[in-house]
N, C-alpha and C positions, 0 to 999 in steps of 0.2 A: 355605629355600633362599633366600639373599639376592641380590637383583637387581644386576647390575653391568653398566656400560656397555660394550658390544663382547662381551658373552658372548652364549650362546645354552641354553636348555633342550631338553634331546633327549628325543622321544619315540619309540616303533617307529611313530608315523606322520609322522613328520617333525621339523624342530627350530623351535623360536619364540625369536627374537632378545629378549633382555633391552630391548633398545631399543625396541620395541614396546610393551614395558608402563612403563617407566622412565615417571614424571610424568602417567600416566594415572590415572583414577577406577578405583573398583572397580565388575565389571559390565560390561565392554565383553567383544566376543569379537574375537580374534587368530586369524589363519590361520597353521598352519605350513607350512614347507618343502614339506610332501607334499599339501597341501591340505585339511587337515583343520582345522574350526574348531572352536575351544577358548573356553569363557567363564573369564573371567580375575577371580578372588575372592582375598582375603586368606584364608587358612586360619585356622578356628575353635579354639580349645581344644581341642575333643573331637575335631578332625581332625589337630590336632597332635599329640596324646597319642597316637591310634592309629598315628599314624607316626614317633615320636619313636625314637631308640637305646635299647636297653634293657639294663640289668642285671638287675634284679629284674622280674618280672610287673607289670604297671603297676596302678592301681587303676582300672576300666572308667570312661567317663564318666557313666554312669547313676548308679554307687555315689558318685563322687566330688560328682555336685549331690546328692545323699541327704544324704550327710555334710555340706555347707556347710548344709542346710536345717535337717537334723534336729538338728544337732549346735548349730544358731542361730550359726553361725560369722559375726558382723557387722564390719564397719569400723571398725576402731580395737580390735580384740580381740586379746588376748595368748594365744597358742595353742602347746600344746607337741604335737609330732608324733614319734610313733616306732613305725616307723623309715622312711627318706626314700627308698629303694626306688631306683626310676627318676626321681624327682621328679615324676612325674604329679600326685597329690593336692597337692603342695607348691604347685604353679603353681596349682592350684584355691585353697587356701587361701589365697596371698598375694594372688589377683584380690579375695578376699573382705575379706582384713584390710584390704589397701590400705596406703600408703605410711606412714599414721599409725599401724599397728598393730605386732605382733611376731609373728615365726613362728621358732620354735626345733624345727629338725629334726635326730634324732639318728638316726644310722645306723652299725651297728656294722662293717660291712664297707667298707673304704678305697675299694675298686673301683666299688663300688655309688655311695657317697657322692660319687664322682667323676663317675660319670655322672649323678646327679642336678644336681649343681652346673652342669654343661656344658648340660643340658638347661633347667636354669630359667633361667639366662643365654641361653641361646636363643631362649626364649622373650619373655623380658622385654626384650630388645638388649642385656643386661648383667645385674650383682648389681643384686638386688633390695635397697632400702632395710633394707625389713623384716626380711630373711631373714639366720638364722646357722643354718649346719649345721655339725654337730659331728659327729665321729668316734668313736662311744662308745657305751655300755651306757646307756640310760636309768636304770638303777637307778644309776648315777653320778650323775646330775642332782641339783641342788642348787636348780630353779628355784622360785621361790614365787609367788603372787599371779596364778597363769595365768585366764584365763577359761574355757579350752578344753583337752581332752587327748585328741589321736587317737592310739589304738594300732592299727598294722598292722604286726602282727607275730604269730609264732607262737604263743607262750604271754603274752598279754597279763595274767591272771591274776596272773603273777609281779611286774607292776610295779604292781599295785593300790594299794600301800601308798604308791609314789611318787607316785603320780598324785594319789591324796588329800591329801598332802602340798602339791603343787604348786596344786591348784585353791581358789578362792577357796569360800565359802558360796555355792549356787545353781549353781555353774558345773556343765558337761557333760561326763560322760568318753565318749566312742566308739570301740568296738573295733569293726575289721573282720575278720572269720575266714572260714576256707573250709571248714571240715568240721564236722560236727553234732556231734560229740566236743570240739571246741573251742568251740562255740557254747555247749554244756552247761556244759563246765568255767569259760567265762568267767562266764555269768550267775550259776552258784551261787556262784561266789566272790565277784561283788559282792554278793549277798545276805549271803555268811557274813563279808564285811569289817567291816559295821557301821558304815561312811561314807557312803554311798548309799542314795537311796530305790529303790524297786521299778524293776528295769533292764526294757526293752521291746527287744523281740528282732524281728528279720523281715528278709525277702528281697524283691528286687524284679525279674522280668521283663519285657523289652522284646520287642516284637512289631511290626514294622513292617505297613503296610499297602497294598496295591495300590489305586489309586482310579482309576478310569480310564470316567468317564460313568456309567452303571448296573453297570458290574462294580467290584464294592466284596467285597473279602474279605481275609483275613487274607495276609499275605506266607508263603513256606514256610519260610523262616529267619527266626530270632531269638535274641537273646541271652539265653540264660537263665541256669540258676545261676551266677553269679560269685563271690559270699560273702554272708556273714550280717553284718549291722550290730547291734550293740547299744548302747544307750543308757543312759545314768543320771544322776541329778544329787545333788552334792554336798552331803550335810547339813551344817547349823550344827554346830562341835563339840559334843560332849557330846550331841545329840541322837540318838535312837532313834526309828526311822522306824514308822509304824503297821504293824501285821500285815496281812501280804494279805487280801483279801476272800474269794478262794475257797480252798475247801481244793484240795490238788495229788490227783490220782486214785490210786486204791489202787497200789501196784507203783512209782511212781513214785521211791522212794526205799528202800533198803534196810531191812527191819523193823527194825532199831532206832534208825532215824534215823524213823520215822514220826509218832510221838507228838510230838518237837519241830517236824517240818516242818508238821503239820496243827494245833499249839497255834494256834488263832484263838480271840480273847476271844466270847461270845455276845451279839448285840445282838437288834434284832427281827429276826425270823426267822431266828434264829439266824446270820446274817450276821459279819463282822468287824467293826474299826472302821471308821470312814466316811474316804473319801478326799477328802484336801484341795486 
């Protein structure tokens, strides 16, 4: 919501004139026409994401924060994103890369792309100078020299070759998937592709706590499973990653593939090659 002179913000406990807020610092208290006091603050990005108009499901703030950190998205980074969805993750990535960076977002559905464009422009107050939004399939991308590739799509394993071509050596690919079957297929595809180091996979859960004097207890609600994250580093061209140190448990792979899956060179104590 943008404040405009002469307008009002209506609540179920009365209206608040925009004029009471315009020109005032954040953190003031205003009173509605119904006599209720409200604390006035600008919305944070997390607030905006949870209330923004949606086409596709948004990436929750807890996951967007981990993507920015664990994919190591830095100011000035060149980032390739697929798909844009409702633009929630795009906002977080643009915040991280800044005006000097570059974010190229692919979205296959034109209606979702339009929602994402509007949400990004609403949050930043207009088009972001670092953002390019393209309607189309990432498989058609010819981007090169990217520092990071972020995949928020149903089948990220289908575009790993494109991600590998786009990334610089040492760059990070990060996939966000919803189900265990997607997680398994993504991780195994990264291992089989050959251009990536051993992937890491995890999920995060967030629980609030009630703190009132000595009454300290976990909240009754929490943001549990929203999605899995997988990250891997791009190897230099022609390099083969050292084998994994740990042997998979029996039954992890089909019998015909077990010999290959557990083929690690013997070293001290039977371990595989040392980690670098």
